[in-house]
Steps between C-alpha positions, in 0.01 A plus 500: 500500500390848611180631657385851406236645730370856516578533871861387458760767432685252280440146367546221752695184426296181537693211651461156349629319808212608725138622503460867405205653685349843441300600807268800466307574819295776337188308394415727206847470347510127573169453320633687195805276484296183549260613227786560258657163577172309468324683217806613307532825313734790556570617850763630738696177530719337233768235475815534291774263391803601294355853483183376327153470653400140564221385269180480707416169331814355660396600851297241687266665752337278764234650726200262513668199655190280504414536130825393336409265216758307302235445234431867454416586140831685446690181582281262301503724193879504506513121539248441222697728269822312575331163443355632174846603385648163595218313326573671170874458490753220475397139540161594646377672183408180312329358808307824543379503139393135527321563828315803362389300197369214716311738731352692206381178338349380828315828553366501143359149550358600836331813362350294217305303762303809606206676337660844538669708233833533680851562374850508648817696442724377221777415746494376857619780729774350714472747785126440524576127501746544789232688691236235427741230618536683831876544477605687812782542750525247779506650850723290725414645839187657645667711768507876453879502516528241223255693282698822538831334419353312203335820373826693522686221320246473219465875445873565493555206267243624251552876520869513604425709807790587731303711748230367732289767672280420799235719659442435871725194520570548871128522574448144378810295581739429783870592478579130452258472207627821343854368529398190303340712228807722484741205487313365198520839329866536591579156359342607171672841506185709546484831680233513772318826572219542750267791584370526856278735701666452839848436632574219743794341677443177309560668164853420393711594200542829318234733644403834348273670753284814476295607801150648517638842400680343200841565654773244434597309814859378490 
């Protein structure tokens, strides 16, 4: 995978066997990069693989480490859609039709007990039923590390992401913790890219450093 950045004279190869860190000490330029990574849209940084730009939907960007939610709407909608598809195919189809009929009959009898002029849809909406039943993803661990790893695993499983981008990773975690995150990504064949404001001796891996004057430091 290649990194194209306006300050680079040529694309830079991202290594999959280590953490790739872009360090931009110029705060204005760093903010622009962080904004592009977090908010999306076109900018001065792109990723390429096999000479084609990587689809932005397949890039997982993590920046707000305390608000990662496995039951985010984008995940639940994908799960509900998959359950809906399963419910209406194969051996489950007959059970689904029977279940919908039973629920519809129950609701009609229930509505008859009221004094209101109420109606219902002709067919029970399965995805609304999944939501009403509270179907959600089980979170095994409560630690921040577990949440990050679980979030990466779920996102890449659903959206086939091969690139995980962090913003300010070294500001939040120790080298030992970052190593654990990277090892998980490496095991699942993900590239790891991080954007930082400051350099430090603890930052290991493939470093791409630009100083305050936006000069490349080799």
